[in-house]
Structures are given as structure tokens and as C-alpha cells.
Backbone as a printed PyTorch tensor [residue, N CA C, xyz], in Angstrom:
tensor([[[52.0120, 23.5320, 81.8930],
         [52.3880, 24.1900, 80.6660],
         [52.4400, 23.1620, 79.5410]],

        [[51.9480, 23.5890, 78.4000],
         [52.0370, 22.7700, 77.1920],
         [53.0010, 23.4770, 76.2550]],

        [[53.9600, 22.7710, 75.7280],
         [54.9470, 23.3880, 74.8560],
         [56.0830, 23.9810, 75.6590]],

        [[56.7510, 24.9400, 75.0440],
         [57.9050, 25.5500, 75.6910],
         [57.5980, 27.0040, 76.0650]],

        [[58.3440, 27.5330, 77.0160],
         [58.1720, 28.9150, 77.4370],
         [58.4540, 29.8310, 76.2420]],

        [[57.5580, 30.7450, 75.9890],
         [57.6520, 31.7130, 74.9030],
         [57.6830, 31.0810, 73.5090]],

        [[57.3500, 29.8060, 73.3990],
         [57.3450, 29.1550, 72.0870],
         [55.9620, 28.7170, 71.6610]],

        [[54.9650, 29.1000, 72.4410],
         [53.6090, 28.6040, 72.2070],
         [53.0110, 28.9590, 70.8600]],

        [[53.2100, 30.2050, 70.4100],
         [52.5880, 30.6230, 69.1480],
         [53.1480, 29.8200, 67.9760]],

        [[54.4580, 29.6760, 67.8970],
         [55.0740, 28.9080, 66.8090],
         [54.6480, 27.4410, 66.8770]],

        [[54.5610, 26.9140, 68.0790],
         [54.1510, 25.5210, 68.2370],
         [52.6900, 25.3360, 67.8540]],

        [[51.8420, 26.3190, 68.1860],
         [50.4360, 26.2610, 67.7780],
         [50.3160, 26.2980, 66.2600]],

        [[51.1070, 27.1610, 65.6060],
         [51.0570, 27.2430, 64.1460],
         [51.4510, 25.9150, 63.5040]],

        [[52.4400, 25.2220, 64.0710],
         [52.8170, 23.9120, 63.5350],
         [51.6410, 22.9430, 63.6010]],

        [[50.8970, 22.9860, 64.6870],
         [49.7230, 22.1080, 64.8240],
         [48.6640, 22.4930, 63.8020]],

        [[48.3990, 23.7940, 63.6710],
         [47.3870, 24.2500, 62.7170],
         [47.7960, 23.9470, 61.2790]],

        [[49.0800, 24.0590, 60.9770],
         [49.5370, 23.7310, 59.6320],
         [49.3920, 22.2420, 59.3440]],

        [[49.5770, 21.4000, 60.3620],
         [49.3190, 19.9590, 60.2040],
         [47.8400, 19.7230, 59.9110]],

        [[46.9860, 20.4580, 60.6240],
         [45.5400, 20.3410, 60.3970],
         [45.2070, 20.7010, 58.9490]],

        [[45.8960, 21.6710, 58.4040],
         [45.6410, 22.0770, 57.0150],
         [46.0060, 20.9580, 56.0350]],

        [[47.0250, 20.2020, 56.3450],
         [47.3930, 19.0640, 55.4900],
         [46.2580, 18.0430, 55.4680]],

        [[45.7210, 17.7420, 56.6320],
         [44.6230, 16.7770, 56.7220],
         [43.3710, 17.3220, 56.0370]],

        [[43.0640, 18.5930, 56.2860],
         [41.8970, 19.2230, 55.6720],
         [42.0130, 19.2140, 54.1500]],

        [[43.1920, 19.5300, 53.6590],
         [43.4080, 19.5500, 52.2110],
         [43.1880, 18.1730, 51.6050]],

        [[43.6730, 17.1410, 52.2640],
         [43.4630, 15.7780, 51.7460],
         [41.9660, 15.4730, 51.6450]],

        [[41.2160, 15.8670, 52.6550],
         [39.7660, 15.6510, 52.6130],
         [39.0970, 16.4450, 51.5070]],

        [[39.5570, 17.6720, 51.3030],
         [38.9770, 18.5050, 50.2430],
         [39.2900, 17.9450, 48.8590]],

        [[40.4970, 17.4600, 48.6700],
         [40.8400, 16.8600, 47.3800],
         [39.9620, 15.6290, 47.1390]],

        [[39.7400, 14.8430, 48.1750],
         [38.8560, 13.6870, 48.0430],
         [37.4240, 14.0900, 47.7410]],

        [[36.9460, 15.1320, 48.3950],
         [35.5930, 15.6330, 48.1480],
         [35.4650, 16.1060, 46.7010]],

        [[36.4500, 16.8810, 46.2450],
         [36.4220, 17.3620, 44.8650],
         [36.5000, 16.2200, 43.8600]],

        [[37.3150, 15.2250, 44.1580],
         [37.4390, 14.0730, 43.2560],
         [36.1230, 13.3070, 43.1660]],

        [[35.4330, 13.1670, 44.2910],
         [34.1380, 12.4820, 44.2670],
         [33.1200, 13.2940, 43.4780]],

        [[33.0970, 14.5990, 43.6860],
         [32.1770, 15.4550, 42.9230],
         [32.4640, 15.3330, 41.4260]],

        [[33.7340, 15.3350, 41.0820],
         [34.1240, 15.1960, 39.6830],
         [33.7020, 13.8440, 39.1200]],

        [[33.8930, 12.7850, 39.8990],
         [33.4920, 11.4450, 39.4610],
         [31.9880, 11.3820, 39.2230]],

        [[31.2180, 11.9570, 40.1340],
         [29.7640, 11.9550, 39.9600],
         [29.3670, 12.6820, 38.6800]],

        [[30.0170, 13.8140, 38.4080],
         [29.7110, 14.5790, 37.1980],
         [30.0990, 13.8020, 35.9420]],

        [[31.2820, 13.2040, 35.9550],
         [31.7510, 12.4500, 34.7880],
         [30.8550, 11.2420, 34.5360]],

        [[30.5050, 10.5180, 35.5820],
         [29.6180,  9.3620, 35.4280],
         [28.2750,  9.7900, 34.8360]],

        [[27.7260, 10.8620, 35.3580],
         [26.4470, 11.3710, 34.8630],
         [26.5860, 11.8040, 33.3950]],

        [[27.6740, 12.5090, 33.0680],
         [27.8890, 12.9950, 31.7030],
         [28.0740, 11.8490, 30.7100]],

        [[28.6060, 10.7400, 31.1600],
         [28.7550,  9.5670, 30.2830],
         [27.4110,  8.8900, 30.0040]],

        [[26.5350,  8.8910, 31.0080],
         [25.2640,  8.1680, 30.9140],
         [24.1280,  8.9890, 30.3090]],

        [[24.0770, 10.2670, 30.6170],
         [22.9500, 11.1120, 30.2030],
         [23.0380, 11.4200, 28.7210]],

        [[21.9640, 11.0650, 28.0120],
         [21.8980, 11.3140, 26.5730],
         [20.7350, 12.2590, 26.2940]],

        [[20.9510, 13.1450, 25.3390],
         [19.8910, 14.0740, 24.9360],
         [19.8600, 14.1880, 23.4190]],

        [[18.7410, 14.6120, 22.9350],
         [18.5090, 14.9390, 21.5340],
         [18.9990, 13.8800, 20.5590]],

        [[20.2500, 13.9080, 20.1530],
         [20.7560, 13.0130, 19.1030],
         [21.2350, 11.6650, 19.6470]],

        [[20.9970, 11.3810, 20.9060],
         [21.4040, 10.1150, 21.4930],
         [22.8440, 10.0660, 21.9590]],

        [[23.5770, 11.1600, 21.8000],
         [24.9660, 11.2140, 22.2610],
         [24.9900, 11.5990, 23.7370]],

        [[25.9480, 11.0620, 24.4920],
         [26.0630, 11.4680, 25.8980],
         [26.4740, 12.9410, 25.9960]],

        [[25.9740, 13.6210, 27.0100],
         [26.2980, 15.0360, 27.1650],
         [27.7940, 15.2460, 27.4200]],

        [[28.4670, 14.2360, 27.8760],
         [29.9070, 14.3200, 28.1060],
         [30.7250, 14.3540, 26.8260]],

        [[30.0770, 14.1950, 25.6770],
         [30.8070, 14.2490, 24.4090],
         [30.9800, 15.6890, 23.9160]],

        [[30.4500, 16.6440, 24.6600],
         [30.5370, 18.0430, 24.2590],
         [31.6260, 18.7650, 25.0550]],

        [[32.4380, 19.5480, 24.3430],
         [33.5330, 20.2650, 24.9830],
         [33.0370, 21.2540, 26.0310]],

        [[31.8280, 21.7290, 25.8660],
         [31.2600, 22.6550, 26.8470],
         [31.1530, 22.0390, 28.2300]],

        [[31.0460, 20.7350, 28.3000],
         [31.0740, 20.0270, 29.5880],
         [32.4660, 19.4790, 29.8830]],

        [[33.1610, 19.0360, 28.8600],
         [34.4780, 18.4300, 29.0620],
         [35.4960, 19.4100, 29.6430]],

        [[35.5520, 20.6090, 29.0890],
         [36.5970, 21.5540, 29.4920],
         [36.4840, 21.9860, 30.9520]],

        [[35.3010, 22.3380, 31.4470],
         [35.2180, 22.6940, 32.8750],
         [35.5820, 21.5200, 33.7910]],

        [[35.2210, 20.3140, 33.3960],
         [35.5680, 19.1450, 34.2180],
         [37.0740, 18.9070, 34.1920]],

        [[37.6810, 19.0810, 33.0320],
         [39.1390, 18.9300, 32.9260],
         [39.8470, 19.9990, 33.7610]],

        [[39.3230, 21.2110, 33.7580],
         [39.8830, 22.2890, 34.5700],
         [39.8280, 21.9330, 36.0570]],

        [[38.7080, 21.3750, 36.5000],
         [38.5670, 20.9900, 37.9060],
         [39.5580, 19.8900, 38.2580]],

        [[39.7440, 18.9380, 37.3520],
         [40.7200, 17.8700, 37.6130],
         [42.1070, 18.4770, 37.8070]],

        [[42.4940, 19.4140, 36.9290],
         [43.8230, 20.0200, 37.0020],
         [44.0160, 20.7630, 38.3170]],

        [[43.0010, 21.5000, 38.7520],
         [43.1160, 22.2560, 40.0000],
         [43.1970, 21.3310, 41.2070]],

        [[42.4190, 20.2760, 41.2040],
         [42.4790, 19.3100, 42.3060],
         [43.8350, 18.6120, 42.3490]],

        [[44.3670, 18.2990, 41.1830],
         [45.6760, 17.6390, 41.1260],
         [46.7720, 18.5720, 41.6410]],

        [[46.6880, 19.8570, 41.3140],
         [47.6630, 20.8300, 41.8140],
         [47.6030, 20.9080, 43.3370]],

        [[46.3960, 20.9380, 43.8880],
         [46.2440, 20.9790, 45.3520],
         [46.7970, 19.7050, 45.9840]],

        [[46.5180, 18.5650, 45.3590],
         [47.0030, 17.2860, 45.8910],
         [48.5240, 17.2490, 45.9250]],

        [[49.1490, 17.6710, 44.8520],
         [50.6120, 17.6360, 44.7840],
         [51.2470, 18.6170, 45.7590]],

        [[50.6940, 19.8030, 45.8900],
         [51.2220, 20.7670, 46.8520],
         [51.0380, 20.2530, 48.2770]],

        [[49.9430, 19.5600, 48.5130],
         [49.7170, 18.9800, 49.8440],
         [50.7360, 17.8760, 50.1400]],

        [[51.0650, 17.0930, 49.1240],
         [52.1000, 16.0660, 49.3190],
         [53.4450, 16.7110, 49.6430]],

        [[53.7390, 17.8500, 49.0170],
         [54.9760, 18.5630, 49.3370],
         [54.9550, 19.0470, 50.7830]],

        [[53.8190, 19.5910, 51.2250],
         [53.7050, 20.0510, 52.6150],
         [53.9100, 18.8820, 53.5780]],

        [[53.2840, 17.7440, 53.2850],
         [53.4140, 16.5710, 54.1510],
         [54.8440, 16.0450, 54.1550]],

        [[55.4780, 16.0530, 52.9980],
         [56.8700, 15.6090, 52.9090],
         [57.7820, 16.5420, 53.7080]],

        [[57.5690, 17.8430, 53.5840],
         [58.3650, 18.7890, 54.3720],
         [58.1610, 18.5680, 55.8630]],

        [[56.9210, 18.3430, 56.2650],
         [56.6360, 18.0650, 57.6740],
         [57.3990, 16.8220, 58.1350]],

        [[57.3090, 15.7610, 57.3530],
         [57.9910, 14.5130, 57.7130],
         [59.4990, 14.7060, 57.8270]],

        [[60.0760, 15.5750, 57.0040],
         [61.5090, 15.7990, 57.0100],
         [61.9190, 16.9410, 57.9410]],

        [[60.9270, 17.4280, 58.7270],
         [61.1550, 18.5110, 59.6980],
         [61.6560, 19.7940, 59.0290]],

        [[61.1270, 20.0520, 57.8240],
         [61.4040, 21.2860, 57.0960],
         [60.2020, 22.2190, 57.2480]],

        [[60.3750, 23.5000, 57.0270],
         [59.2180, 24.4070, 57.0840],
         [58.1420, 23.9610, 56.0950]],

        [[56.8940, 24.0180, 56.5150],
         [55.8070, 23.5610, 55.6540],
         [54.5750, 24.4650, 55.7230]],

        [[54.6700, 25.5770, 56.4330],
         [53.5220, 26.4700, 56.5840],
         [53.0350, 27.0440, 55.2690]],

        [[53.9390, 27.4890, 54.4320],
         [53.5390, 28.0850, 53.1530],
         [52.8480, 27.0560, 52.2570]],

        [[53.4240, 25.8760, 52.1920],
         [52.8450, 24.8290, 51.3470],
         [51.4870, 24.3710, 51.8770]],

        [[51.3870, 24.1850, 53.1940],
         [50.1060, 23.7060, 53.7370],
         [49.0160, 24.7570, 53.5890]],

        [[49.3650, 26.0240, 53.7470],
         [48.3810, 27.0930, 53.5640],
         [47.9590, 27.2160, 52.1080]],

        [[48.9170, 27.2210, 51.1980],
         [48.5890, 27.3490, 49.7760],
         [47.7890, 26.1450, 49.2870]],

        [[48.1490, 24.9550, 49.7560],
         [47.4090, 23.7530, 49.3600],
         [45.9690, 23.8130, 49.8420]],

        [[45.7670, 24.2670, 51.0710],
         [44.4070, 24.3720, 51.6080],
         [43.6050, 25.4040, 50.8320]],

        [[44.2250, 26.5270, 50.4880],
         [43.5560, 27.5700, 49.7120],
         [43.0950, 27.0180, 48.3610]],

        [[44.0080, 26.4020, 47.6350],
         [43.6860, 25.8660, 46.3100],
         [42.6590, 24.7400, 46.4230]],

        [[42.8370, 23.8610, 47.3870],
         [41.9270, 22.7150, 47.5360],
         [40.5120, 23.1550, 47.8870]],

        [[40.3770, 24.1370, 48.7690],
         [39.0290, 24.5670, 49.1470],
         [38.3190, 25.2070, 47.9630]],

        [[39.0370, 25.9920, 47.1840],
         [38.4410, 26.6020, 46.0050],
         [38.1340, 25.5540, 44.9340]],

        [[39.0520, 24.6240, 44.7320],
         [38.8670, 23.5930, 43.7090],
         [37.7460, 22.6330, 44.0730]],

        [[37.6580, 22.2400, 45.3330],
         [36.5870, 21.3280, 45.7530],
         [35.2280, 22.0020, 45.6240]],

        [[35.1410, 23.2650, 46.0120],
         [33.8850, 24.0080, 45.8490],
         [33.4990, 24.1000, 44.3800]],

        [[34.4640, 24.4400, 43.5520],
         [34.1940, 24.5740, 42.1170],
         [33.8250, 23.2340, 41.4880]],

        [[34.4860, 22.1710, 41.8990],
         [34.1650, 20.8440, 41.3600],
         [32.7580, 20.4220, 41.7520]],

        [[32.3760, 20.6850, 42.9930],
         [31.0220, 20.3320, 43.4290],
         [29.9820, 21.1730, 42.6930]],

        [[30.2790, 22.4470, 42.5190],
         [29.3470, 23.3110, 41.7850],
         [29.2560, 22.8870, 40.3240]],

        [[30.3830, 22.5410, 39.7210],
         [30.3670, 22.0770, 38.3360],
         [29.6140, 20.7570, 38.2160]],

        [[29.7540, 19.9080, 39.2100],
         [29.0140, 18.6470, 39.2230],
         [27.5120, 18.9110, 39.2140]],

        [[27.0900, 19.8580, 40.0450],
         [25.6730, 20.2150, 40.0700],
         [25.2430, 20.8060, 38.7300]],

        [[26.0880, 21.6030, 38.1200],
         [25.7690, 22.2220, 36.8360],
         [25.5950, 21.1630, 35.7540]],

        [[26.4880, 20.1770, 35.7270],
         [26.3990, 19.0940, 34.7410],
         [25.0870, 18.3340, 34.8980]],

        [[24.6880, 18.1220, 36.1350],
         [23.4770, 17.3380, 36.4080],
         [22.1880, 18.1440, 36.2730]],

        [[22.3180, 19.4460, 36.1320],
         [21.1240, 20.2760, 36.0370],
         [20.2930, 20.1360, 37.3040]],

        [[19.0020, 20.0240, 37.1430],
         [18.1020, 19.8990, 38.2850],
         [18.3920, 18.6920, 39.1560]],

        [[18.9340, 17.6420, 38.5690],
         [19.2740, 16.4460, 39.3490],
         [20.4200, 16.7270, 40.3180]],

        [[21.1750, 17.7670, 40.0670],
         [22.2700, 18.1280, 40.9650],
         [21.7960, 18.5190, 42.3500]],

        [[20.5380, 18.9120, 42.4600],
         [19.9650, 19.2850, 43.7620],
         [19.3450, 18.1030, 44.4860]],

        [[19.1730, 16.9980, 43.7880],
         [18.5100, 15.8550, 44.4170],
         [19.4660, 15.1380, 45.3640]],

        [[18.9430, 14.6780, 46.4620],
         [19.7730, 14.0520, 47.4970],
         [20.4180, 12.7550, 47.0160]],

        [[19.7840, 12.0230, 46.1180],
         [20.3530, 10.7270, 45.7140],
         [21.6160, 10.8550, 44.8650]],

        [[21.9020, 12.0420, 44.3180],
         [23.1220, 12.2300, 43.5340],
         [24.2730, 12.7960, 44.3600]],

        [[24.0260, 13.2580, 45.5510],
         [25.0370, 13.7010, 46.5350],
         [25.8060, 14.9670, 46.1730]],

        [[25.6310, 15.5010, 44.9980],
         [26.4010, 16.6840, 44.6200],
         [26.0830, 17.8710, 45.5190]],

        [[24.8280, 18.0320, 45.8820],
         [24.4500, 19.1680, 46.7360],
         [25.0890, 19.0650, 48.1120]],

        [[25.2140, 17.8810, 48.6380],
         [25.8780, 17.6880, 49.9410],
         [27.3640, 17.9890, 49.8280]],

        [[27.9830, 17.5280, 48.7660],
         [29.4070, 17.8020, 48.5620],
         [29.6510, 19.2960, 48.4060]],

        [[28.7340, 19.9830, 47.7310],
         [28.8730, 21.4280, 47.5700],
         [28.8130, 22.1190, 48.9240]],

        [[27.8360, 21.7400, 49.7660],
         [27.7280, 22.3390, 51.1030],
         [28.9730, 22.0410, 51.9290]],

        [[29.4170, 20.7890, 51.8950],
         [30.5930, 20.4040, 52.6840],
         [31.8430, 21.1550, 52.2250]],

        [[32.0510, 21.2320, 50.9210],
         [33.2440, 21.8990, 50.4030],
         [33.1990, 23.3970, 50.6820]],

        [[32.0420, 23.9860, 50.5830],
         [31.9310, 25.4400, 50.7860],
         [32.3490, 25.8470, 52.1960]],

        [[32.0590, 25.0170, 53.1700],
         [32.4320, 25.3030, 54.5510],
         [33.9210, 25.5700, 54.6870]],

        [[34.7270, 24.8200, 53.9750],
         [36.1760, 24.9070, 54.1490],
         [36.8020, 26.0750, 53.4020]],

        [[35.9910, 26.8880, 52.7430],
         [36.5140, 28.1350, 52.1730],
         [36.7990, 29.1240, 53.3030]],

        [[36.1410, 28.9530, 54.4620],
         [36.3720, 29.8680, 55.5950],
         [36.6990, 29.1600, 56.8990]],

        [[36.7060, 27.8580, 56.9300],
         [37.0360, 27.1310, 58.1590],
         [38.0060, 26.0020, 57.8170]],

        [[38.8850, 25.6150, 58.6590],
         [39.2090, 26.1810, 59.9550],
         [39.9940, 27.4770, 59.8720]],

        [[40.4460, 27.8580, 58.6780],
         [41.0860, 29.1600, 58.4930],
         [40.5430, 29.7320, 57.1800]],

        [[40.2540, 31.0070, 57.1790],
         [39.6410, 31.6150, 55.9950],
         [40.6630, 31.8480, 54.8890]],

        [[40.1410, 31.9830, 53.6840],
         [41.0030, 32.2930, 52.5460],
         [41.7620, 33.5870, 52.7840]],

        [[41.0990, 34.5620, 53.3970],
         [41.7290, 35.8530, 53.6320],
         [42.9220, 35.7310, 54.5870]],

        [[42.7970, 34.9070, 55.6050],
         [43.9140, 34.7200, 56.5380],
         [45.0690, 33.9780, 55.8620]],

        [[44.7530, 33.0530, 55.0010],
         [45.8100, 32.3690, 54.2460],
         [46.5240, 33.3680, 53.3390]],

        [[45.7580, 34.2190, 52.6740],
         [46.3640, 35.2210, 51.8010],
         [47.1940, 36.2210, 52.6030]],

        [[46.7410, 36.5580, 53.8260],
         [47.5580, 37.3940, 54.7120],
         [48.8980, 36.7260, 54.9880]],

        [[48.8550, 35.4370, 55.2980],
         [50.0680, 34.6700, 55.6030],
         [51.0140, 34.6870, 54.4050]],

        [[50.4960, 34.3410, 53.2380],
         [51.3260, 34.2910, 52.0330],
         [51.8990, 35.6720, 51.7240]],

        [[51.0790, 36.7120, 51.8910],
         [51.5320, 38.0860, 51.6110],
         [52.7240, 38.4800, 52.4640]],

        [[52.6660, 38.1380, 53.7480],
         [53.7380, 38.5540, 54.6500],
         [54.9200, 37.5930, 54.6200]],

        [[54.6540, 36.2940, 54.7020],
         [55.7310, 35.3040, 54.8090],
         [56.4240, 35.0640, 53.4690]],

        [[55.6530, 34.8770, 52.4150],
         [56.2430, 34.5100, 51.1230],
         [56.6040, 35.7200, 50.2600]],

        [[55.8150, 36.7770, 50.3690],
         [56.0530, 37.9320, 49.5150],
         [56.7710, 39.0730, 50.2430]],

        [[56.8860, 38.9660, 51.5630],
         [57.5930, 39.9700, 52.3300],
         [56.8710, 41.3060, 52.4150]],

        [[55.5830, 41.3090, 52.2260],
         [54.8210, 42.5340, 52.3110],
         [54.5160, 42.8600, 53.7790]],

        [[54.2480, 44.1290, 54.0960],
         [53.9470, 44.4640, 55.4930],
         [52.6230, 43.8440, 55.9390]],

        [[52.5740, 43.5380, 57.2070],
         [51.3630, 42.9670, 57.8030],
         [50.2000, 43.9420, 57.6380]],

        [[49.0580, 43.4480, 57.1940],
         [47.9300, 44.3180, 56.8900],
         [46.8660, 44.3470, 57.9710]],

        [[47.0900, 43.6440, 59.0500],
         [46.0710, 43.6210, 60.1090],
         [46.7250, 43.8060, 61.4550]]])
């Protein structure tokens, strides 16, 4: 037997919630790299009047939005990890952090590709790989829908929908 008698489900959830903390950290890193690639490209790429494309708010604002979302996921993940370390409940925080991080990393990678235009698809800029990698975690190891089910029942007290 692994774990305690009749305690297996709760013990499994603790393990899965720990996995979400690790996954979230990786997603925040992936999103940060995608953002860095986009910002670097936007600083260097010049068009028409010789100004870098990063000098336009049309590129600045979406990148700033991605930074804010990644930072929110990072901070919520730190709260989940801190709660875990202090042996406090951390399921809600780890689930919410993973949800936000997976969406933010996907959006940051997609925005990176958008900033780079056609170069965003080229292998040497890595944005396309980051987009594929980040997209996977929108449904693995736990889907957004299952996280929302958890939040709906545990945090909002709504009846179980499945």
C-alpha cells in the first residue's frame, strides 16, 4: 500500500497540486522567454522611417499585457509554493496559477510570433517552438476545464457539474 487507508485520493491530489507548481514555473519561464524574444526583435527591427517597431504602442501594449499576466501567474505560484512549504492548503492557488500561466504563456508565445511576423515561424527564432510547447499545457497535465471545475466547487461552493 502507498499512502494511508482511505486517504489515497487526497494524497494523490497533493502530489498533483505539487506538479502544478512545477508546471507553472516552467510555463512562466516559457512565457518570459517568448516575451524576451519579442522585445529583442521589436528593439532591433526597423521599418519605413528607421524607427524600431517596438516604439509603437500597438506592439508595446500587448507585450506589456503579457508581462503583467505572467507576473500574476508567477506571484500566485509563489503563494502556492509558500503554502505547500508551510503545510497549508495550496490546491486552489496551484490550480489557479497553472490556469493563468498556461494561458499567459500561450498568449506570450503567440504575441511573440505576431511581433516577428513571418520570422515568427522560422526555427532560428524559437517562437514557434515555444508556442507549441506552451499550448500543450492548456490541457495537460490537467485541462483548463478541470481546473475551472475545481475552482467552481471548492472556491465558489457551486454544485459539482460532472
